[in-house]
N, C-alpha and C positions, 0 to 999 in steps of 0.2 A: 663707436657709438657711446653717447652719453647715458648716464644712469636714468635720467628722466625719460628719454626715448625708449630705453629698454623696459622700464616699468610700465609705460603706456602700452607697448607692444604685448607684453605678457598679460596685462590686465584685459586686453582685448580678447585673449584666448583663455581667460580664467586660470592663469598659471602664475599668479603673483608669488607663490611659494618659492619659485626659483631664486628669488632675491632675498629669501628669509634671513640668510646669514651674512648678507653683504657687508654689514658694518663690522663683522668680526674678521674680515679677510685682509690680507696684506695688499698693498697697492698693486703688486704684480698679479695677485690672484684676482683682484677686482677687474683689472684690465683684461685678463684672460677670460673671465666669465662674460664680460660685456662683448668681447670679440666673438665668443661662442654664440651668444644670443643673436648678434648681428648676422652671423653666417648661417643660422638655422632657418629652415623653411617650416614655419609653424602652420602654414595653410593646410598641411597634411592632416592636422587634427580635425578639420572640417569633415573628413571622411569617416570619423568614428560614428558608429550607429548604423553604417551601411555595411554590415558584416557580410551580407551575401555578395558574391561576385556578380558583376553585371551579366545579365542574361545574354547569351551568345545569339547571333543571328542565324541565317540560313547559309550553310556551307556548300561550295561547289569546288571541284578540282581546278587547279591552275596548272597548265602545262609549263614547259620550260624550253629555253634554247638549250637543246641537248648537247652533250659532249661532241657528238657527231657533227651537229650544225656549227658548233664553235670552231671545230677543226676546219670545216669547209670554208668558213668566213674569217679565219684567224687573221689573215693578212690585212683585210679591210678593217676589222675591229681594232687590231693593234695599231694601225696607222692613225686611226681617229683618236685613240687613247693617247698615243705619244704626242700628237699635235696639241691635245688639251693640256697635257702635263708640261710641255715646253712653253705653252702660253700662260702657265701659272694658274690654270683653272681648276686643278685638282689638289687636294690635300688629304692627309690621313689623320685619324683620331684613334689613339690607342687607349682602351679602357683598362686601366691598371690600378684600380683602387683597392684590390683585395690582397689578403695575406696568404701565405702558403700553408695554412694550418692543417689542411687535410693531407698535406704531403709530409707532415711532421716537421714543418719549417716555420719559424716564428718571424720571418722577414717578408717583405713584399714577394708575391709569387714570382714576379719576373726576375728576381735575384737568385732563384733556385738554379743550382748547377746541375744540368742534365747530362753533362759530359761524363765519360768513364776513364779515359786515359789522358784527358786534358780538360781544362776548364771550358765549359760552354754553357752560358747562362740562357734562360728563356728569353730575356730581353735581347741578348746577343743574336739568338736565332731570328727573331723578328726583324732586327735592324739589318742583319745580313740579307734577309728576303727583300727588304725595301731597297737596299743598296743594289740588288740585281736590277731593279727598275731604274734607279738613278743612272746606272751604266748604260742600260738599254735606251733610255730616253735622252741621255746626256744632259740631264737637268735635275736639280734637287727638288724633292717633294717636301713641302712644309709638313712637319709632324707635330701634332698636339697630343700631349700625354696627360691623361686624367689620373690623378692620384687621389688619396683620401687624407683626411687630417692625420690618421694613424700612420700612414706610410710615406707621406710627402717628403719628409726630411731624409729618410733612408733612400728613397728612390732618386731624388735629385743628387744626393751625395754620391750614390753609386754610379750614375751616369758620368758625373764629373771625374770620379776616380778612374773609370774605364775609358776616358776620353771619347765618350759617346759611341764607343765601338766603331770608330772610324766615320761616323756621320757628322756632317757639318753642323756644329752646335748653333750656328746662326739661324738654322731652319727648324730648331726644336724649341717648343715652349711647353711649360708645365702649367696645369691648373688643378685646383682642388675641387673635388666633387662636393656639391651641397650635401649637408647633413640633415637628417630628420630625427626628431626627438622620439625616444621610446617612452611609452606610458603604461601605467598600471591599468587594470581592467575597468577602473572608474574614469579613465581618461586623464589622470594626473601625471604630469611628466615626472619620471623617475630621476633621481639625482645619484651620481656616482660618488660625489663628495660635496662639501659645502660650496665649492667653487666650480663645480663641473656637472653639467647635465649628462644623462645617459643618451648618447647619440649613435646613430649608425648611418652609413651612406644611403642616399635616397634612391638607390637602384640604378641599373644601367640605362633606364629610360630617362634619367636626369642629366645625361651627358651634355646635351645642347644647351639646356637652360643654365647648367653650371658654367659652360663656356661663355654664355652671354653675361652672366653675373660677374665673371672674372674679367670682363672687358675685352675679350678676344674677338668679338665680332668686328670691331674696328680694325684689328690687325688682318682679319680674313678679307674684309672688303678692300683694305689698302693694297693687299696682294693681288686682288682680282680673282680670288678663289670662287668658283661656282659650284663645285662638287666636293663633298666630304665622304671619304671612305672610312667608316667606323668599324672597328674590329676588337675582339677580346684578346687579353694577354695570354690565354692558356692554350692556344692552338699554334704549336711551334712550326707547322708546315704551311700555314696560310700565306697566300700571295697577297701582298698589300699594294694598293694603288696599281693593281694589275691593268696594264694598258688595254688588253683585249676586253676585260670586263667593263672598264670605263667607256671604251669605244662602243661596245655593244649597247650599253644603256643610252648613251648619247644618240646613237643612230636609230635606236628604237623609238625615240620620242617620249619614253617613260620618264617620270619625275623621280624615280628611285629604282634601285635594283638590289637583288639579294643573291648571294652565292648559295647554291644548294648542292646536295649529293643525293644520289638515288638511295632509297632506304635499303638496308642490308636484308631485311625481311619485314613482313607485314606488322610484326609486333615490336619492332625497334622503338625504343623510348626516345623519340625525337619529335620536335615540333615540325609541322609540315606547312610550307607556303601554299596558300590556297586563296579562294575568294570567299568573302563573308558579306552577304547582302550586296554582292556585285563589286566590292572593293577589296584590294589586296589585304590579306590577313594571315595569321598563323594559328593553326589549330594544334593544341597540345595533344600528345599521344593519349592522355587519360580522358580527353574530351571526345575522342573519336568513337563512333558506334562500331559494332562488329561489321556492319555493312560497309562503312567507310574504309575500315582497315583491310578488308578482303576483296574490295571491288577492283576489277582489272579493266583496262582499256582494250580495244581491238588489237593493238600491237603487242599485247602481253605484259605491258607495264602496269604497275599498281596505279589506280586512278589518283590516289593521294600518295604520290611517290617521292616528292622532293623535300628532303629534310634540310632545315636551315642550320648554318654553322656560325652564326653571328658575324657575318661579314657583309655589310650593307653599304650601298652608295646612295647618298641623299643629295637632293638639290637644295642649295642654300636658300633660293627664293621660296621654296615650299616650307623649309624649316622655319624661316622667319615668319611665315604666315601662321604657323601652328604653335610657335614657341609659347604664346600666352594662353593657348587652349588648356583646359583642364584635362590632364591625362588620367586614365583609370588608376586608382590607388589600390595596391594589393596589400592587405593587412594580414599579418601572420602572428599567431600566438608563439611566444618565445620565452626561454629562460633568460632573464635579464638581470645581471648583477645590479644591486641598488644599495643606497645608504639608508639605514633604518633611522628611527627617531633618536637613537642614541649616538648617531654619527658613525656606526659600524657598517662596513661594506659586507653585504650579504650575497652569497652565491646560491641562488635557489636550485632545488632539485627538480622542480616542476615548472611548467610555464606560468609566469606571473604577470605577463603584460603583452603589449602589442608592439611590433615594429612595422614601419611603413616603407613601401618601395614602389617605384614605377619601373616598367620594363620596356626595353627597346622594341620588343615585338608589338607593343601597342602603338609605337610610332609608325610602324608599317601600315597599320589599319587607318592611319590618319593621312595616308597618301592616296592620290587619285589613281595612280598606276604604279606597278612594280614589275620590272623584268626579272623573271626567275631564270637564273643563269647556272647551268649545271657544270660542276667541276669533277675531276677524277678523285674519288675519295682518298685513295692511298698516296696521292700526290699533294693534296691540300688540306687534309683533315687528320690532325694528330693531337687531339685534346689531352691536356695534362690536368686531370681533375682528382685523381686518386694516386696513392702510393704504389699500389699493385692492382692487377686485374684489368677490367675494361676501362678504357680511356685513362690510362695511368702513365706514370713515369716509364714503366717497363714497356708498354705498348708503343708509346711515343718514341722511345729510343730505337725500337725495331723499325719503325716507319722512317725515322731520320736516316738510319743506315741504308734502308732500301732506296732512299733518294740521294745517296752518295755523300751524306754528311758524315765526316769523321768525328767520332766520339772519343 
């Protein structure tokens, strides 16, 4: 991006101060700042002033293809899914833009070694799970890995160093998640230095627009991909490009699907796949009324029973139709390091500004239909969010061992 274009873009959003020190920068710093401006989504700033979250609609329960029904139809579902994979119609998208900070690890979360007597990395667990499908279908599944500006170099170098954990590197492509600026409470973009804005990833809902911006839609279309299975890095047990899941969604005629688990109890803090104003949606645990939480169906199951595990299947056709739609913007008060007027980097003790993010759960509500597909919790749900306790390294290790993985 040229200086003139950057200046015009910033002026449009009343952020000309970003270039205040431009003439003091080295050529390398100038280039870096202009690249940063080019890659940043400034349209999020239009959300300022809309502090209140969008009002939710009317919720209704959404049933699921239960574990029992899946088993009864597994052969049919699996065959349809394998046919789609062999025809090149399915690909996988790994959301891996985060760091392992909560694990006490300052590298990409996927690089965390979850092994005990041997090296076994989170990335390796996921690739091993995908390799199971490659063997089953006798076909490679294209894999797109979303990184962030902060972890891209570490992630790509790690995959090369580990020889892609046995995956065919010709089928792996990386792309960097779009970044959103952080602002102070007056809406002014905060600077980390004279040559760098304070930025953060634009949330997991930005994965498809980030793919499009990276030019990967051409690659997807050239391959004939029709379905994208998007999943998060931190669930080491999840089945990726699962033929039975893909087949069930295709045979259902739905334009999307979501893997779910039955809630452990009515108060489990998990988002639930449901209907909102007649369309698929996710209601967060804190949005549910007491009546919603404790309501049961005639068969004894909770009415709002199926918790999402961030493993979705989306139709490319539908994604292309909604990619330019405005997604709901979630604005959060945060403690954001910033450069003061003296050029000193300040680390605040209290929230001093806003960060912006979009969420993949909002993409679900942009679909006309979504197949809720139940999986067995202790076979496909081992999130690694904390060092110890619930959804931790400790609990995930126990579940891996339970599923025959040698640690």
